[in-house]
Biopython code that builds the backbone (N, CA, C, O; Angstrom):
import numpy as np
from Bio.PDB.StructureBuilder import StructureBuilder

atoms = [
    (1, "UNK", "N", (-15.390, 57.525, 40.008)),
    (1, "UNK", "CA", (-14.996, 58.494, 39.454)),
    (1, "UNK", "C", (-16.496, 59.374, 39.298)),
    (1, "UNK", "O", (-17.569, 59.011, 38.814)),
    (2, "UNK", "N", (-16.144, 60.489, 39.829)),
    (2, "UNK", "CA", (-17.859, 61.225, 39.682)),
    (2, "UNK", "C", (-17.375, 62.600, 38.269)),
    (2, "UNK", "O", (-16.433, 63.354, 38.025)),
    (3, "UNK", "N", (-18.518, 62.295, 37.771)),
    (3, "UNK", "CA", (-18.658, 63.417, 36.043)),
    (3, "UNK", "C", (-19.164, 64.597, 36.411)),
    (3, "UNK", "O", (-20.036, 64.851, 37.243)),
    (4, "UNK", "N", (-18.352, 65.504, 35.506)),
    (4, "UNK", "CA", (-18.572, 66.600, 35.662)),
    (4, "UNK", "C", (-19.862, 67.007, 35.039)),
    (4, "UNK", "O", (-20.597, 66.302, 34.348)),
    (5, "UNK", "N", (-20.075, 68.617, 35.487)),
    (5, "UNK", "CA", (-21.117, 68.966, 34.623)),
    (5, "UNK", "C", (-21.210, 70.479, 33.827)),
    (5, "UNK", "O", (-20.964, 71.605, 34.260)),
    (6, "UNK", "N", (-21.656, 70.037, 32.524)),
    (6, "UNK", "CA", (-21.019, 71.144, 31.550)),
    (6, "UNK", "C", (-22.575, 71.507, 31.470)),
    (6, "UNK", "O", (-23.504, 70.699, 31.450)),
    (7, "UNK", "N", (-22.664, 73.114, 31.422)),
    (7, "UNK", "CA", (-24.190, 73.577, 31.259)),
    (7, "UNK", "C", (-24.009, 74.126, 29.345)),
    (7, "UNK", "O", (-22.903, 74.368, 28.862)),
    (8, "UNK", "N", (-24.808, 74.184, 28.852)),
    (8, "UNK", "CA", (-25.020, 74.694, 27.860)),
    (8, "UNK", "C", (-25.377, 76.453, 27.771)),
    (8, "UNK", "O", (-25.535, 76.842, 28.928)),
    (9, "UNK", "N", (-25.472, 77.092, 27.219)),
    (9, "UNK", "CA", (-25.357, 78.256, 26.612)),
    (9, "UNK", "C", (-26.370, 78.544, 26.944)),
    (9, "UNK", "O", (-27.273, 78.117, 26.223)),
    (10, "UNK", "N", (-26.875, 79.568, 28.419)),
    (10, "UNK", "CA", (-28.080, 79.930, 28.503)),
    (10, "UNK", "C", (-28.639, 79.636, 29.482)),
    (10, "UNK", "O", (-29.270, 80.302, 30.303)),
    (11, "UNK", "N", (-28.353, 78.377, 29.384)),
    (11, "UNK", "CA", (-28.566, 76.975, 30.876)),
    (11, "UNK", "C", (-29.318, 78.216, 32.134)),
    (11, "UNK", "O", (-30.355, 78.810, 32.429)),
    (12, "UNK", "N", (-27.910, 78.017, 32.515)),
    (12, "UNK", "CA", (-27.932, 79.104, 33.876)),
    (12, "UNK", "C", (-28.782, 79.726, 34.369)),
    (12, "UNK", "O", (-29.336, 79.583, 35.459)),
    (13, "UNK", "N", (-29.063, 81.146, 32.826)),
    (13, "UNK", "CA", (-29.825, 82.013, 33.106)),
    (13, "UNK", "C", (-31.325, 81.093, 32.827)),
    (13, "UNK", "O", (-32.422, 81.616, 33.018)),
    (14, "UNK", "N", (-31.231, 80.228, 32.539)),
    (14, "UNK", "CA", (-32.996, 79.578, 32.470)),
    (14, "UNK", "C", (-33.190, 79.165, 34.006)),
    (14, "UNK", "O", (-34.333, 79.237, 34.458)),
    (15, "UNK", "N", (-31.934, 78.648, 35.010)),
    (15, "UNK", "CA", (-32.511, 78.085, 35.726)),
    (15, "UNK", "C", (-33.259, 79.607, 37.013)),
    (15, "UNK", "O", (-34.251, 79.989, 37.635)),
    (16, "UNK", "N", (-31.802, 79.910, 36.673)),
    (16, "UNK", "CA", (-32.418, 81.521, 37.937)),
    (16, "UNK", "C", (-33.867, 81.761, 37.205)),
    (16, "UNK", "O", (-34.897, 81.579, 37.855)),
    (17, "UNK", "N", (-33.900, 82.048, 36.258)),
    (17, "UNK", "CA", (-35.695, 82.648, 35.607)),
    (17, "UNK", "C", (-36.646, 81.621, 36.127)),
    (17, "UNK", "O", (-37.824, 81.925, 35.936)),
    (18, "UNK", "N", (-36.451, 80.531, 36.709)),
    (18, "UNK", "CA", (-37.598, 79.603, 37.243)),
    (18, "UNK", "C", (-38.032, 81.215, 38.796)),
    (18, "UNK", "O", (-37.419, 81.949, 39.570)),
    (19, "UNK", "N", (-39.548, 80.874, 38.336)),
    (19, "UNK", "CA", (-39.848, 81.467, 39.791)),
    (19, "UNK", "C", (-40.191, 80.752, 40.912)),
    (19, "UNK", "O", (-40.657, 81.279, 41.923)),
    (20, "UNK", "N", (-39.979, 79.560, 40.780)),
    (20, "UNK", "CA", (-40.761, 78.773, 41.853)),
    (20, "UNK", "C", (-38.668, 78.107, 42.926)),
    (20, "UNK", "O", (-37.649, 77.456, 42.695)),
    (21, "UNK", "N", (-39.086, 78.635, 43.616)),
    (21, "UNK", "CA", (-37.443, 77.608, 44.674)),
    (21, "UNK", "C", (-37.205, 76.866, 44.572)),
    (21, "UNK", "O", (-36.148, 76.487, 44.067)),
    (22, "UNK", "N", (-38.018, 76.274, 44.974)),
    (22, "UNK", "CA", (-38.424, 75.278, 45.521)),
    (22, "UNK", "C", (-37.844, 73.922, 44.457)),
    (22, "UNK", "O", (-37.316, 72.863, 44.797)),
    (23, "UNK", "N", (-38.220, 74.500, 42.912)),
    (23, "UNK", "CA", (-37.862, 74.305, 41.756)),
    (23, "UNK", "C", (-37.205, 74.196, 41.679)),
    (23, "UNK", "O", (-36.916, 73.001, 41.745)),
    (24, "UNK", "N", (-36.025, 75.157, 41.438)),
    (24, "UNK", "CA", (-34.421, 75.342, 40.722)),
    (24, "UNK", "C", (-33.969, 74.863, 41.841)),
    (24, "UNK", "O", (-32.763, 74.723, 41.639)),
    (25, "UNK", "N", (-34.278, 74.424, 43.217)),
    (25, "UNK", "CA", (-33.049, 73.429, 44.165)),
    (25, "UNK", "C", (-33.423, 72.577, 44.071)),
    (25, "UNK", "O", (-32.536, 71.792, 44.407)),
    (26, "UNK", "N", (-34.761, 71.753, 43.646)),
    (26, "UNK", "CA", (-34.470, 69.867, 43.080)),
    (26, "UNK", "C", (-34.020, 70.144, 41.613)),
    (26, "UNK", "O", (-33.289, 69.175, 41.406)),
    (27, "UNK", "N", (-34.020, 70.859, 40.516)),
    (27, "UNK", "CA", (-32.943, 70.894, 39.814)),
    (27, "UNK", "C", (-31.293, 70.472, 40.405)),
    (27, "UNK", "O", (-30.845, 69.354, 40.659)),
    (28, "UNK", "N", (-30.671, 71.731, 40.495)),
    (28, "UNK", "CA", (-29.310, 71.820, 42.044)),
    (28, "UNK", "C", (-29.045, 70.532, 41.810)),
    (28, "UNK", "O", (-28.471, 70.003, 40.857)),
    (29, "UNK", "N", (-29.634, 69.975, 43.003)),
    (29, "UNK", "CA", (-29.833, 68.853, 43.889)),
    (29, "UNK", "C", (-30.182, 67.567, 43.009)),
    (29, "UNK", "O", (-30.053, 66.472, 43.556)),
    (30, "UNK", "N", (-30.661, 67.628, 41.545)),
    (30, "UNK", "CA", (-30.448, 66.486, 41.214)),
    (30, "UNK", "C", (-29.121, 66.332, 40.465)),
    (30, "UNK", "O", (-28.539, 65.248, 40.508)),
    (31, "UNK", "N", (-28.658, 67.280, 39.838)),
    (31, "UNK", "CA", (-27.452, 66.990, 39.019)),
    (31, "UNK", "C", (-26.795, 66.861, 39.512)),
    (31, "UNK", "O", (-26.138, 65.900, 39.114)),
    (32, "UNK", "N", (-26.043, 67.744, 41.181)),
    (32, "UNK", "CA", (-25.172, 67.269, 41.451)),
    (32, "UNK", "C", (-24.936, 65.698, 42.328)),
    (32, "UNK", "O", (-23.861, 65.189, 42.647)),
    (33, "UNK", "N", (-26.407, 65.147, 42.583)),
    (33, "UNK", "CA", (-26.545, 63.899, 42.841)),
    (33, "UNK", "C", (-26.298, 62.911, 41.496)),
    (33, "UNK", "O", (-26.029, 61.711, 41.532)),
    (34, "UNK", "N", (-26.416, 63.502, 40.657)),
    (34, "UNK", "CA", (-26.359, 62.194, 39.486)),
    (34, "UNK", "C", (-25.160, 62.370, 38.956)),
    (34, "UNK", "O", (-24.769, 61.554, 38.122)),
    (35, "UNK", "N", (-24.268, 63.567, 39.368)),
    (35, "UNK", "CA", (-23.009, 63.556, 38.545)),
    (35, "UNK", "C", (-22.129, 62.731, 39.506)),
    (35, "UNK", "O", (-20.932, 62.741, 39.218)),
    (36, "UNK", "N", (-22.648, 61.711, 41.062)),
    (36, "UNK", "CA", (-21.660, 61.916, 41.972)),
    (36, "UNK", "C", (-21.604, 59.635, 41.800)),
    (36, "UNK", "O", (-20.896, 58.889, 42.476)),
    (37, "UNK", "N", (-22.735, 59.175, 40.554)),
    (37, "UNK", "CA", (-22.840, 58.569, 40.594)),
    (37, "UNK", "C", (-21.598, 58.104, 39.796)),
    (37, "UNK", "O", (-20.740, 58.798, 39.249)),
    (38, "UNK", "N", (-21.734, 56.507, 39.877)),
    (38, "UNK", "CA", (-20.536, 55.833, 39.120)),
    (38, "UNK", "C", (-21.523, 55.834, 38.100)),
    (38, "UNK", "O", (-21.203, 56.710, 37.297)),
    (39, "UNK", "N", (-22.641, 55.233, 37.724)),
    (39, "UNK", "CA", (-22.943, 55.185, 36.770)),
    (39, "UNK", "C", (-24.246, 56.080, 36.351)),
    (39, "UNK", "O", (-25.307, 55.484, 36.536)),
    (40, "UNK", "N", (-24.355, 57.343, 35.842)),
    (40, "UNK", "CA", (-24.947, 58.442, 35.780)),
    (40, "UNK", "C", (-26.671, 58.014, 35.279)),
    (40, "UNK", "O", (-27.750, 58.506, 35.608)),
    (41, "UNK", "N", (-26.249, 56.698, 34.199)),
    (41, "UNK", "CA", (-26.982, 56.089, 33.965)),
    (41, "UNK", "C", (-28.054, 55.150, 34.049)),
    (41, "UNK", "O", (-28.741, 54.660, 33.154)),
    (42, "UNK", "N", (-28.081, 54.914, 35.839)),
    (42, "UNK", "CA", (-28.770, 54.067, 36.358)),
    (42, "UNK", "C", (-30.198, 54.971, 36.655)),
    (42, "UNK", "O", (-31.076, 54.293, 37.189)),
    (43, "UNK", "N", (-30.494, 56.147, 36.436)),
    (43, "UNK", "CA", (-31.100, 56.591, 36.840)),
    (43, "UNK", "C", (-31.476, 57.335, 35.554)),
    (43, "UNK", "O", (-30.701, 57.775, 34.705)),
    (44, "UNK", "N", (-33.040, 57.401, 35.576)),
    (44, "UNK", "CA", (-33.818, 58.605, 34.333)),
    (44, "UNK", "C", (-34.081, 56.942, 33.187)),
    (44, "UNK", "O", (-34.479, 55.778, 33.242)),
    (45, "UNK", "N", (-33.500, 57.993, 32.241)),
    (45, "UNK", "CA", (-34.339, 57.424, 30.899)),
    (45, "UNK", "C", (-33.672, 58.089, 29.156)),
    (45, "UNK", "O", (-32.940, 59.021, 28.821)),
    (46, "UNK", "N", (-34.429, 56.987, 28.425)),
    (46, "UNK", "CA", (-34.091, 58.055, 26.908)),
    (46, "UNK", "C", (-35.202, 59.534, 27.432)),
    (46, "UNK", "O", (-36.040, 59.857, 28.273)),
    (47, "UNK", "N", (-34.403, 60.083, 26.148)),
    (47, "UNK", "CA", (-36.006, 61.460, 25.798)),
    (47, "UNK", "C", (-35.102, 61.857, 24.297)),
    (47, "UNK", "O", (-34.064, 61.598, 23.688)),
    (48, "UNK", "N", (-36.169, 62.552, 24.250)),
    (48, "UNK", "CA", (-36.427, 62.402, 22.131)),
    (48, "UNK", "C", (-35.924, 61.710, 21.916)),
    (48, "UNK", "O", (-34.804, 62.063, 21.546)),
    (49, "UNK", "N", (-36.150, 60.254, 21.911)),
    (49, "UNK", "CA", (-35.977, 59.174, 20.751)),
    (49, "UNK", "C", (-34.548, 59.015, 21.079)),
    (49, "UNK", "O", (-33.757, 58.841, 20.152)),
    (50, "UNK", "N", (-34.121, 59.056, 22.323)),
    (50, "UNK", "CA", (-32.972, 58.616, 22.203)),
    (50, "UNK", "C", (-31.358, 59.655, 22.362)),
    (50, "UNK", "O", (-30.292, 59.532, 22.966)),
    (51, "UNK", "N", (-31.669, 60.158, 21.897)),
    (51, "UNK", "CA", (-30.689, 61.203, 21.714)),
    (51, "UNK", "C", (-30.399, 61.934, 23.515)),
    (51, "UNK", "O", (-29.284, 61.658, 23.959)),
    (52, "UNK", "N", (-30.682, 62.197, 23.807)),
    (52, "UNK", "CA", (-30.610, 62.925, 24.772)),
    (52, "UNK", "C", (-31.093, 61.915, 26.023)),
    (52, "UNK", "O", (-31.996, 61.119, 25.768)),
    (53, "UNK", "N", (-30.411, 61.935, 27.600)),
    (53, "UNK", "CA", (-30.395, 60.857, 29.052)),
    (53, "UNK", "C", (-32.113, 62.289, 29.802)),
    (53, "UNK", "O", (-32.008, 63.326, 29.147)),
    (54, "UNK", "N", (-32.916, 62.358, 30.480)),
    (54, "UNK", "CA", (-33.467, 62.552, 30.755)),
    (54, "UNK", "C", (-33.543, 62.068, 32.366)),
    (54, "UNK", "O", (-33.566, 60.898, 32.749)),
    (55, "UNK", "N", (-33.579, 63.392, 33.291)),
    (55, "UNK", "CA", (-33.742, 62.689, 34.738)),
    (55, "UNK", "C", (-34.727, 63.791, 35.006)),
    (55, "UNK", "O", (-34.601, 64.969, 34.671)),
    (56, "UNK", "N", (-36.143, 63.010, 35.930)),
    (56, "UNK", "CA", (-37.237, 63.540, 36.158)),
    (56, "UNK", "C", (-36.393, 64.584, 37.475)),
    (56, "UNK", "O", (-35.279, 64.314, 37.923)),
    (57, "UNK", "N", (-37.296, 65.857, 37.937)),
    (57, "UNK", "CA", (-36.959, 66.594, 38.958)),
    (57, "UNK", "C", (-38.728, 66.842, 39.719)),
    (57, "UNK", "O", (-39.185, 66.757, 40.859)),
    (58, "UNK", "N", (-39.077, 67.047, 38.879)),
    (58, "UNK", "CA", (-40.466, 67.876, 39.483)),
    (58, "UNK", "C", (-41.379, 67.312, 38.932)),
    (58, "UNK", "O", (-41.293, 66.932, 37.764)),
    (59, "UNK", "N", (-42.546, 67.132, 39.751)),
    (59, "UNK", "CA", (-43.782, 66.751, 38.376)),
    (59, "UNK", "C", (-43.387, 66.595, 36.876)),
    (59, "UNK", "O", (-42.328, 66.092, 36.500)),
    (60, "UNK", "N", (-43.939, 66.873, 36.418)),
    (60, "UNK", "CA", (-43.550, 66.775, 34.815)),
    (60, "UNK", "C", (-41.988, 67.068, 34.149)),
    (60, "UNK", "O", (-41.407, 66.534, 33.203)),
    (61, "UNK", "N", (-41.551, 68.267, 35.176)),
    (61, "UNK", "CA", (-39.835, 68.694, 34.778)),
    (61, "UNK", "C", (-39.365, 67.345, 34.811)),
    (61, "UNK", "O", (-39.791, 66.453, 35.545)),
    (62, "UNK", "N", (-38.171, 67.237, 33.694)),
    (62, "UNK", "CA", (-36.943, 67.006, 32.844)),
    (62, "UNK", "C", (-35.695, 67.332, 32.940)),
    (62, "UNK", "O", (-35.683, 68.554, 33.089)),
    (63, "UNK", "N", (-34.682, 66.948, 32.939)),
    (63, "UNK", "CA", (-32.993, 67.687, 33.387)),
    (63, "UNK", "C", (-32.823, 66.680, 31.855)),
    (63, "UNK", "O", (-32.842, 65.457, 31.993)),
    (64, "UNK", "N", (-32.698, 67.143, 30.768)),
    (64, "UNK", "CA", (-32.452, 66.954, 29.062)),
    (64, "UNK", "C", (-30.454, 67.332, 29.356)),
    (64, "UNK", "O", (-29.773, 68.319, 29.633)),
    (65, "UNK", "N", (-30.215, 65.826, 29.073)),
    (65, "UNK", "CA", (-29.114, 66.076, 28.809)),
    (65, "UNK", "C", (-27.870, 65.192, 27.950)),
    (65, "UNK", "O", (-28.353, 64.868, 26.865)),
    (66, "UNK", "N", (-26.716, 64.794, 28.050)),
    (66, "UNK", "CA", (-26.095, 64.063, 27.500)),
    (66, "UNK", "C", (-25.205, 64.065, 28.460)),
    (66, "UNK", "O", (-24.873, 64.940, 29.260)),
    (67, "UNK", "N", (-24.510, 61.926, 28.123)),
    (67, "UNK", "CA", (-23.359, 61.671, 28.553)),
    (67, "UNK", "C", (-22.456, 61.309, 27.780)),
    (67, "UNK", "O", (-22.904, 60.599, 26.880)),
    (68, "UNK", "N", (-21.287, 61.494, 27.722)),
    (68, "UNK", "CA", (-20.082, 61.447, 27.633)),
    (68, "UNK", "C", (-19.691, 60.736, 28.849)),
    (68, "UNK", "O", (-19.800, 61.193, 29.987)),
    (69, "UNK", "N", (-19.070, 59.194, 28.427)),
    (69, "UNK", "CA", (-18.387, 58.522, 29.499)),
    (69, "UNK", "C", (-17.362, 58.035, 29.168)),
    (69, "UNK", "O", (-16.983, 56.963, 29.641)),
    (70, "UNK", "N", (-16.532, 58.859, 28.086)),
    (70, "UNK", "CA", (-14.915, 58.590, 27.648)),
    (70, "UNK", "C", (-14.717, 59.454, 28.840)),
    (70, "UNK", "O", (-14.220, 59.035, 29.885)),
    (71, "UNK", "N", (-15.244, 61.052, 28.592)),
    (71, "UNK", "CA", (-14.208, 62.240, 28.958)),
    (71, "UNK", "C", (-14.686, 62.202, 30.260)),
    (71, "UNK", "O", (-13.918, 62.728, 31.064)),
    (72, "UNK", "N", (-15.868, 61.676, 30.795)),
    (72, "UNK", "CA", (-16.535, 61.839, 32.607)),
    (72, "UNK", "C", (-17.526, 63.259, 32.914)),
    (72, "UNK", "O", (-17.624, 63.875, 33.976)),
    (73, "UNK", "N", (-18.312, 63.575, 31.400)),
    (73, "UNK", "CA", (-18.872, 64.929, 31.192)),
    (73, "UNK", "C", (-20.016, 64.206, 31.339)),
    (73, "UNK", "O", (-20.143, 63.034, 30.985)),
    (74, "UNK", "N", (-21.233, 65.186, 32.085)),
    (74, "UNK", "CA", (-22.864, 65.184, 31.862)),
    (74, "UNK", "C", (-23.057, 66.640, 31.896)),
    (74, "UNK", "O", (-23.052, 67.587, 32.682)),
    (75, "UNK", "N", (-23.296, 66.239, 30.164)),
    (75, "UNK", "CA", (-23.138, 68.089, 29.587)),
    (75, "UNK", "C", (-24.999, 67.790, 29.285)),
    (75, "UNK", "O", (-25.528, 66.808, 28.763)),
    (76, "UNK", "N", (-25.783, 69.324, 29.969)),
    (76, "UNK", "CA", (-26.634, 69.410, 30.507)),
    (76, "UNK", "C", (-27.566, 70.591, 29.310)),
    (76, "UNK", "O", (-27.003, 71.666, 29.105)),
    (77, "UNK", "N", (-28.518, 70.412, 28.806)),
    (77, "UNK", "CA", (-29.165, 71.086, 27.847)),
    (77, "UNK", "C", (-30.350, 71.555, 27.841)),
    (77, "UNK", "O", (-30.684, 72.451, 27.065)),
    (78, "UNK", "N", (-31.162, 71.006, 28.718)),
    (78, "UNK", "CA", (-32.556, 72.017, 29.173)),
    (78, "UNK", "C", (-33.037, 71.452, 29.590)),
    (78, "UNK", "O", (-32.809, 70.311, 29.190)),
    (79, "UNK", "N", (-33.983, 71.522, 30.579)),
    (79, "UNK", "CA", (-35.363, 71.844, 31.310)),
    (79, "UNK", "C", (-36.425, 71.305, 29.697)),
    (79, "UNK", "O", (-36.130, 71.568, 28.531)),
    (80, "UNK", "N", (-37.243, 70.779, 30.027)),
    (80, "UNK", "CA", (-38.160, 70.265, 29.514)),
    (80, "UNK", "C", (-39.791, 69.281, 30.706)),
    (80, "UNK", "O", (-39.796, 68.371, 31.535)),
    (81, "UNK", "N", (-40.852, 70.169, 30.093)),
    (81, "UNK", "CA", (-41.416, 69.841, 30.328)),
    (81, "UNK", "C", (-42.836, 68.414, 29.342)),
    (81, "UNK", "O", (-43.786, 67.953, 29.975)),
]
sb = StructureBuilder()
sb.init_structure("model")
sb.init_model(0)
sb.init_chain("A")
sb.init_seg("    ")
for serial, (resi, resn, name, xyz) in enumerate(atoms, 1):
    if name == "N":
        sb.init_residue(resn, " ", resi, " ")
    sb.init_atom(name, np.array(xyz, "f"), 0.0, 1.0, " ", f" {name:<3s}", serial, name[0])
structure = sb.get_structure()
């Protein structure tokens, strides 16, 4: 079953403010690919002491999120470097 994406307040504005179009495309493509996985933890790894899950995107950029397996939701919080 596909996971649903939820974005934290301000995340979409942060994506729109990225001046590198190829990075924006990579971020959105990565999120779409991860949400389609049966097990979104099969890629990426823990971030910030295990509190968040992170997906590498481009260079040193990571998408920080939390995965809720009960509700099948990936809550996207931030982009970290």
